[in-house]
C-alpha positions in Angstrom: 18.1 55.7 197.1 18.0 58.1 194.1 21.4 58.5 192.3 22.9 62.0 192.2 25.2 63.7 189.7 28.8 64.4 190.4 29.4 67.5 192.6 32.0 70.0 191.4 33.9 72.3 193.8 33.0 75.9 194.4 36.6 77.0 193.7 39.4 74.6 194.6 39.5 72.4 191.5 43.0 71.1 192.1 42.0 69.6 195.5 38.8 68.2 194.0 40.7 66.7 191.0 43.0 64.9 193.4 40.2 63.6 195.5 38.2 62.4 192.5 41.0 61.3 190.1 43.6 60.1 192.5 41.0 58.9 194.9 39.2 56.7 192.3 42.6 55.3 191.2 43.3 54.3 194.8 39.8 52.7 195.0 40.7 50.6 191.9 43.9 49.4 193.5 42.0 48.4 196.7 39.4 46.4 194.7 42.2 44.6 192.7 44.0 43.7 195.9 40.8 42.1 197.3 40.2 40.4 194.0 43.6 38.7 194.1 43.0 37.5 197.6 39.6 36.0 196.8 39.1 32.2 196.6 39.5 31.0 193.0 36.2 30.7 191.2 34.3 32.9 193.5 31.8 35.1 191.7 33.0 38.0 193.9 36.0 38.1 191.6 34.1 39.5 188.6 32.2 42.0 190.9 35.5 43.3 192.2 36.8 43.5 188.6 33.8 45.6 187.7 34.4 47.8 190.8 38.0 48.4 189.8 36.9 49.1 186.2 34.3 51.7 187.4 36.9 53.4 189.5 39.5 53.5 186.8 37.0 54.8 184.2 35.9 57.5 186.7 39.5 58.6 187.3 40.4 58.6 183.6 37.2 60.4 182.5 37.6 63.4 184.8 41.3 63.7 184.1 40.7 63.4 180.3 38.1 66.1 180.4 39.9 68.6 182.7 43.2 68.2 180.8 41.4 69.5 177.7 39.0 72.2 179.0 39.9 73.6 182.4 41.1 77.2 182.3 43.7 76.8 185.1 47.1 75.6 183.8 47.8 73.8 187.1 44.6 71.8 186.9 45.3 70.9 183.3 48.8 69.7 184.2 47.6 67.7 187.2 44.9 66.1 185.1 47.4 65.1 182.5 49.5 63.5 185.3 46.5 61.5 186.5 45.8 60.4 182.9 49.3 59.0 182.7 48.9 57.3 186.2 45.6 55.8 185.2 46.9 54.4 181.9 50.1 53.2 183.7 48.0 51.3 186.3 45.7 49.9 183.7 48.8 48.6 181.8 50.2 47.1 185.0 46.8 45.5 185.7 46.6 43.7 182.4 50.2 42.5 182.8 49.5 41.0 186.3 49.5 37.2 186.2 47.7 37.0 189.6 44.8 39.1 188.4 44.6 37.1 185.1 44.7 33.9 187.1 41.9 35.0 189.3 39.6 36.1 186.5 40.4 32.9 184.5 39.3 30.8 187.5 35.7 32.0 187.2 33.5 29.5 185.4 31.6 31.4 182.6 28.7 29.0 183.0 28.0 30.6 186.4 27.4 34.0 184.8 24.5 35.4 182.7 25.0 36.3 179.1 26.3 39.8 179.8 28.7 38.5 182.4 30.1 35.8 180.1 30.6 38.4 177.4 32.3 40.8 179.8 34.6 38.0 181.1 35.6 36.8 177.6 36.4 40.3 176.4 38.4 41.0 179.6 40.5 37.9 179.2 41.1 38.8 175.6 42.4 42.1 176.7 44.9 40.4 179.1 46.1 38.2 176.2 46.5 41.3 174.0 48.6 42.8 176.8 51.0 39.9 176.9 50.2 38.7 180.4 50.7 35.1 179.3 54.3 35.8 178.1 57.5 35.9 180.0 58.5 38.5 182.6 61.0 40.2 180.2 58.3 40.7 177.6 55.8 41.9 180.2 58.3 44.5 181.5 58.9 45.8 178.0 55.2 46.0 177.2 54.7 48.0 180.4 57.5 50.5 179.3 56.0 50.8 175.8 52.5 51.4 177.1 53.7 54.2 179.4 55.8 55.6 176.5 52.8 55.7 174.1 50.6 57.3 176.6 53.1 60.1 177.3 53.9 60.6 173.6 50.2 60.7 172.7 49.5 63.3 175.4 52.5 65.3 174.2 51.4 65.1 170.5 47.9 66.4 171.5 49.3 69.0 173.9 51.5 70.4 171.2 48.5 70.8 168.9 46.4 72.3 171.6 49.1 74.8 172.7 50.4 75.4 169.1 47.9 78.1 168.3 49.3 80.4 165.6 48.2 83.6 164.1 48.6 84.8 160.5 48.9 88.5 159.9 47.2 89.6 156.6 46.0 92.9 155.1 42.8 94.3 156.5 41.5 94.3 152.9 41.5 90.5 153.0 38.4 90.7 155.2 36.5 91.5 152.0 33.8 88.8 151.6 33.7 87.9 155.3 30.5 88.3 157.3 29.9 91.5 159.2 30.1 89.9 162.6 33.5 88.3 161.7 34.8 91.7 160.5 33.7 93.4 163.7 35.6 90.9 165.9 38.8 91.2 163.8 40.0 94.9 164.1 42.7 96.1 161.7 45.8 97.4 163.5 47.8 100.5 162.9 49.9 98.8 160.2 46.7 97.8 158.3 47.0 94.2 159.2 44.5 91.8 160.9 45.2 88.7 162.8 43.6 85.4 161.8 44.2 82.6 164.3 44.4 78.9 163.6 41.2 78.4 165.8 38.4 76.8 163.7 36.0 79.8 164.1 38.7 82.0 162.7 40.4 80.0 160.0 37.4 78.2 158.4 35.2 81.2 157.7 38.3 83.0 156.4 39.2 80.3 153.9 35.6 80.0 152.9 34.8 83.7 152.3 37.9 85.8 151.9 38.3 87.1 148.3 42.0 87.6 148.7 43.8 84.5 147.3 47.2 85.5 148.6 45.9 86.0 152.1 44.0 82.7 152.0 47.3 81.0 151.2 49.0 82.7 154.1 46.3 81.6 156.5 46.1 78.1 155.1 49.9 77.7 155.3 49.8 78.8 158.9 47.0 76.5 159.7 48.7 73.5 158.2 51.9 74.3 160.1 50.4 73.8 163.6 52.8 71.9 165.9 55.5 71.8 163.2 58.3 70.9 163.6 57.8 70.2 167.3 55.6 67.2 166.7 57.9 65.5 164.2 60.1 63.7 166.7 57.1 63.0 168.9 55.3 61.3 166.1 58.3 59.3 165.0 58.8 58.0 168.5 55.1 57.3 168.9 54.8 55.3 165.6 57.9 53.3 166.5 56.7 52.5 170.0 53.4 51.3 168.8 55.0 49.1 166.2 57.4 47.6 168.7 54.5 47.0 171.1 52.4 45.2 168.4 55.3 43.0 167.1 56.4 42.2 170.7 52.9 40.7 171.2 53.0 38.6 168.1 51.3 40.9 165.5 52.8 41.8 162.2 52.3 45.5 162.7 50.3 48.1 164.7 47.3 48.3 162.3 46.8 44.5 162.6 46.9 44.7 166.4 44.6 47.7 166.5 42.0 46.3 164.0 41.7 43.0 165.8 39.1 44.4 168.2 37.2 46.4 165.6 34.5 45.4 163.1 37.0 45.5 160.2 39.3 42.8 161.7 42.7 43.4 160.1 45.1 46.0 158.7 44.8 44.6 155.2 41.1 45.1 155.4 41.7 48.8 156.2 43.8 49.2 153.1 41.2 47.4 151.0 38.4 49.6 152.3 40.3 52.8 151.7 41.0 51.8 148.1 37.4 50.6 147.5 35.9 53.9 148.7 38.5 55.9 146.8 37.7 54.1 143.6 33.9 54.5 144.1 34.3 58.2 144.8 36.8 58.8 142.0 34.5 59.6 139.0 32.3 62.0 141.0 35.3 63.6 142.7 37.1 64.2 139.4 34.0 65.7 137.9 33.6 68.0 140.9 37.2 69.1 141.0 36.9 69.9 137.3 34.0 72.2 138.0 35.9 73.9 140.9 39.0 74.3 138.7 37.0 75.9 135.9 35.5 78.4 138.3 39.0 79.1 139.8 40.4 79.8 136.4 37.9 82.6 136.0 39.7 84.2 138.9 43.2 83.5 137.6 43.9 80.5 139.9 45.3 77.5 138.2 44.5 74.6 140.5 42.4 73.6 143.5 44.4 73.3 146.7 43.9 73.4 150.5 43.8 77.2 150.5 41.1 77.7 147.9 38.8 74.7 147.7 36.5 76.0 150.4 36.2 79.4 148.7 35.4 78.0 145.2 33.2 75.3 146.7 31.2 78.1 148.3 31.2 80.1 145.1 29.9 77.2 143.0 27.2 76.5 145.6 26.2 80.1 145.4 26.4 80.6 141.7 25.2 77.2 140.4 22.9 76.1 143.2 21.7 79.4 144.5 23.1 78.8 148.0 24.7 81.8 149.6 26.3 80.9 153.0 25.8 84.5 154.1 22.1 84.1 153.4 22.1 80.7 155.2 24.0 82.0 158.3 21.3 84.5 159.2 18.9 81.6 160.1 21.3 80.0 162.5 21.7 82.0 165.6 23.6 80.0 168.1 21.1 80.4 170.9 18.2 79.2 168.7 20.2 76.3 167.4 21.2 75.3 170.9 17.6 75.3 172.1 16.3 73.7 168.9 18.7 70.8 169.2 17.4 70.0 172.7 13.8 70.3 171.5 14.3 68.0 168.5 16.4 65.3 170.2 13.9 65.4 173.1 11.0 64.8 170.8 12.9 62.2 168.8 14.0 60.1 171.7 11.4 60.8 174.3 13.6 63.0 176.5 13.4 66.1 178.7 16.3 68.5 179.3 16.0 70.6 182.5 18.5 73.4 182.8 20.6 73.3 186.0 21.4 76.7 187.4 25.1 77.6 187.3 25.4 78.0 191.0 24.2 74.4 191.4 26.1 72.8 188.6 29.3 74.9 189.2 31.0 74.0 185.9 34.6 74.7 185.1 33.8 77.8 183.0 31.0 80.4 182.9 30.3 79.5 179.2 29.3 75.9 180.1 25.6 75.1 180.4 24.2 72.1 182.3 21.1 70.0 181.9 19.5 67.1 183.8 18.1 64.6 181.4 15.1 62.3 182.0 12.6 60.3 180.0 9.2 61.8 179.3 7.8 59.7 182.2 10.2 61.5 184.6 12.8 58.7 185.1 16.1 60.5 185.4 18.8 59.4 183.0 21.8 61.6 183.7 23.4 65.0 183.2 25.0 66.7 180.3 27.4 69.7 180.1 27.7 71.8 176.9 31.1 73.6 176.6 30.6 75.1 173.1 32.7 78.2 172.6 36.4 78.7 172.0 38.9 80.0 174.6 42.6 79.9 175.1 44.2 76.5 175.6 40.9 74.7 175.4 40.6 71.6 173.2 40.3 73.1 169.7 38.2 70.6 167.8 34.7 69.1 168.5 34.2 66.0 170.7 32.1 64.3 173.3 33.9 63.5 176.6 32.8 61.1 179.2 32.6 62.5 182.7 30.8 59.6 184.5 30.0 56.2 182.9 26.6 55.1 183.8 26.3 51.9 185.9 22.9 50.5 186.9 22.0 51.4 190.5 25.4 52.9 191.1 26.1 56.0 189.1 24.3 58.2 186.6 25.9 58.7 183.2 27.2 62.2 182.6 28.8 63.5 179.4 30.3 66.7 178.1 30.1 68.2 174.6 33.3 70.2 173.9 33.1 72.3 170.7 34.3 75.7 169.4 31.3 77.6 167.9 30.8 81.3 167.6 28.5 83.0 170.1 26.5 84.7 167.3 25.6 83.4 163.8 26.7 79.9 162.8 27.6 78.3 159.5 25.3 75.5 158.6 28.3 73.1 158.7 28.6 74.1 162.4 25.0 73.1 163.0 25.7 69.7 161.4 28.8 69.3 163.6 26.7 70.1 166.7 24.1 67.5 165.7 26.8 65.0 165.1 28.6 65.4 168.4 25.3 65.5 170.3 24.6 62.1 168.8 27.6 60.8 170.8 26.3 62.5 174.0 22.9 60.9 173.6 24.5 57.5 173.0 26.6 57.9 176.1 23.5 58.7 178.2 21.0 56.2 176.7 23.6 53.4 176.8 24.5 54.1 180.4 22.1 51.7 182.1 24.4 48.7 182.2 25.5 46.4 185.0 29.0 46.1 183.6 30.8 49.4 183.1 32.7 47.9 180.2 29.5 48.0 178.2 28.4 51.5 179.3 27.6 54.2 176.8 29.5 54.5 173.6 31.3 51.2 174.2 30.8 49.3 170.9 33.5 48.6 168.4 35.5 51.7 167.6 34.6 51.7 163.9 30.9 51.8 164.7 30.8 54.6 167.3 30.5 57.3 164.7 27.5 55.7 163.0 24.8 57.0 165.4 26.3 60.5 165.2 26.5 60.5 161.5 22.9 59.3 161.4 21.7 62.3 163.6 23.3 64.7 161.0 20.5 63.8 158.6 18.1 65.8 160.9 20.2 68.9 160.3 19.3 68.7 156.6 15.6 68.3 156.9 13.5 71.4 156.2 10.7 70.5 158.6 13.2 69.9 161.4 15.2 73.1 160.7 12.1 75.3 160.5 11.5 74.5 164.2 14.4 76.7 165.2 16.2 78.2 162.2 14.6 81.6 161.9 16.1 85.0 160.9 16.1 88.1 163.1 12.5 88.8 162.3 11.4 85.3 163.2 10.9 84.0 159.7 11.7 80.3 159.4 14.3 79.2 156.8 12.5 78.6 153.5 12.0 74.9 152.5 13.2 75.8 149.0 16.5 77.1 150.5 17.0 73.9 152.4 16.4 71.9 149.2 19.0 74.0 147.5 21.4 73.5 150.4 21.0 69.8 150.2 21.6 69.9 146.4 24.7 72.0 147.0 25.8 69.7 149.8 25.6 66.8 147.4 28.1 68.6 145.2 31.5 67.8 146.6 30.7 64.5 148.2 33.0 62.7 145.8 36.1 64.8 146.2 35.4 65.2 150.0 35.2 61.4 150.3 38.6 61.2 148.6 39.9 63.7 151.1 38.7 61.5 153.9 40.4 58.6 152.4 43.6 60.6 152.2 43.3 61.2 156.0 42.6 57.5 156.5 45.5 56.4 154.3 47.9 58.7 156.1 46.9 57.3 159.5 47.1 53.7 158.2 50.3 54.1 156.2 52.2 56.1 158.7 51.6 53.4 161.3 52.4 50.6 158.9 55.5 52.1 157.3 56.8 54.6 160.0 58.3 56.8 157.2 61.7 58.4 157.8 60.6 61.4 155.7 56.9 61.9 156.8 56.5 65.1 154.7 57.5 63.2 151.5 55.2 60.3 152.4 52.4 62.7 153.1 52.8 64.3 149.7 52.8 60.9 148.0 49.5 60.0 149.8 48.1 63.4 148.8 48.8 62.6 145.1 47.4 59.1 145.4 44.1 59.8 147.3 43.3 63.5 147.6 42.0 65.4 144.6 42.9 68.7 146.5 46.5 69.7 146.3 48.6 70.5 149.4 50.6 73.8 149.8 54.4 73.7 149.7 56.2 73.7 153.0 53.2 72.6 155.0 53.0 69.6 157.3 49.4 68.6 157.8 50.3 65.5 159.8 51.9 67.4 162.7 48.5 68.9 163.5 46.4 65.8 162.7 45.3 65.1 166.3 43.5 61.9 165.3 46.9 60.2 165.0 47.1 60.3 168.8 43.6 59.0 169.6 42.4 57.0 166.5 45.9 55.8 165.7 45.7 53.8 162.4 41.9 53.8 162.5 40.8 57.1 160.9 39.0 55.0 158.3 36.3 54.5 160.9 34.5 57.7 159.9 33.8 56.4 156.5 33.1 52.8 157.6 30.6 54.2 160.1 29.0 56.4 157.4 28.3 53.3 155.3 26.4 51.9 158.3 24.7 55.2 159.1 23.3 55.5 155.6 21.9 52.0 156.0 20.4 52.9 159.4 18.8 56.0 157.9 17.1 53.9 155.2 14.7 52.6 157.9 13.3 56.1 158.7 10.5 57.9 156.8 12.2 60.9 155.1 8.9 62.7 155.0 8.4 62.4 158.8 11.8 62.4 160.5 10.3 63.3 163.9 7.9 60.3 163.9 8.4 58.6 167.2 7.9 55.0 166.3 11.0 54.3 164.3 13.1 56.6 166.5 12.0 54.7 169.6 12.8 51.4 168.1 16.2 52.7 167.0 16.8 54.1 170.5 16.0 50.8 172.2 17.7 48.5 169.7 20.9 50.4 168.9 21.6 53.1 171.6 20.3 51.7 174.8 22.2 48.4 174.7 25.5 50.4 174.8 28.3 47.8 174.1 26.4 44.8 175.5 26.1 43.4 171.9 28.4 43.4 168.9 27.7 46.3 166.6 26.7 44.1 163.7 24.1 42.5 165.9 22.7 45.8 167.1 22.2 47.0 163.5 20.6 43.7 162.5 18.2 44.0 165.5 17.1 47.4 164.2 17.0 46.7 160.5 15.8 43.2 160.7 18.8 42.1 158.5 22.6 42.5 158.4 23.8 45.9 157.2 25.0 46.3 153.6 26.5 49.0 151.4 23.5 49.6 149.1 22.3 52.8 150.7 25.8 54.3 150.8 26.5 53.4 147.2 23.1 54.8 146.1 23.9 58.1 148.0 27.4 58.3 146.5 26.4 57.8 143.0 23.1 59.7 142.8 
């Protein structure tokens, strides 16, 4: 029987959420109860374990999505409750000696390679949860897991609901694109509101010629969720530390890194310092160029309020790249359609639009597509929720909706972004390609027997590599000319793309140092749990970032990755090292050539998490990955 996508309700989302979320959680409980009753060693045990894992992931996925995007407050709140329930049950499950005993009774020799791998990783998770420790420890682990879940949700919710607005003179709109000015009317007092939403704040900081207004907007942006998130973060860091040490680890970063490619907390610190040192000379040179340009305008140093503005000016004046000129080639609708065309051609896929009255998504802005291979085999369904609205998740991310399981359920994924309806910045185009890379990985990796390996299920510090790889296509003139046209239909000139790439290369040093500041903050905050986080943040700014902070701002309270990535923000740069190596296998003169792309699809994306990331990369490259391509890129 052909598998069908998930069916959404016509109107009563709260009832549907309870049926789907709470219902799947109950199904997981029933599977586990049967598992515990099974005869020791029976292979039925691992099948029931898979059944429970499928149900838990189904419940958690729908709750995680709707708590971030649904327009109804009641649905968001109930979704958050289900998230907590799912995490709580998962914690209880991994602390249950009876479940651990049942799984341990299965002889790995009776399973195939995937089954043995699944069992070994599952038993490792039980050990990391403390199931083999005393009842008192298990009870405290349970409490701490519940606490970290609640605190992480609160931290993210405070950021999501912490939208602020800066009021600046209407004259500060000078330099902004016409469509931005049109959507930001000046009030009777001569003021205009600039919100902390990305489509508002980033163009303003990039184009406004008013230095004082930029500082006001940047100060507001870097004050999101301050001070409300200070006590939340302090409790969260302490709870994670206690959890890790209770389980026998020196600290949270060591505990967290054990299941990643990097392996240990010390290795995180070493990686951050290695990249910082490598990027230092280029970064210092670039900041010097920005500072010299800023001095011409009477600004003495480069800080978080002006680096985007002067970076843009240098690209325009020294590289001939005017972002206003570039924007006119990136109409959202054309970019949207071009992305589907290009990824379809690259990976042998077809995207078939699903009418809104059939898909019935949670908001009218959301578009839906059924995805199949060129031969007609259906893969799954995607949802694209790409424009900002009140209370919606305000960054860019791919959310699971359904994890693919062979012969049981189709993979379904959701792209959640915040792009303008009209003309896009090229950086938005790059972000869209990046996030779509996660979506494609989720779908192509969804044909797995064990849900544990479905989709983007590799080591956490590898999952960004396929998305960072896909960004390369957003910088290729031949690719862009397939969809990037101005209002008259004229494609973006190849010479302009060449200039854009040259301009993009300018800044990679100081921007890498900025990334290492983020990574160091995430790592050091978890390692040290500073009593004065603002002071520690400023110290890390001075050590790693070449861009200065503004006084009285608190970047960390709005740094949402502290909830999800915990101490592992380094993973973006770690993945980029691998992405540059993966890209070295493609022909830069023919990025849409199907042969290498098909081999990459089958070797890296389709296996999902059924192999270690290092093995996936070696299968594709024919050798272990190395840093040569990354170092060549950084130093050229």
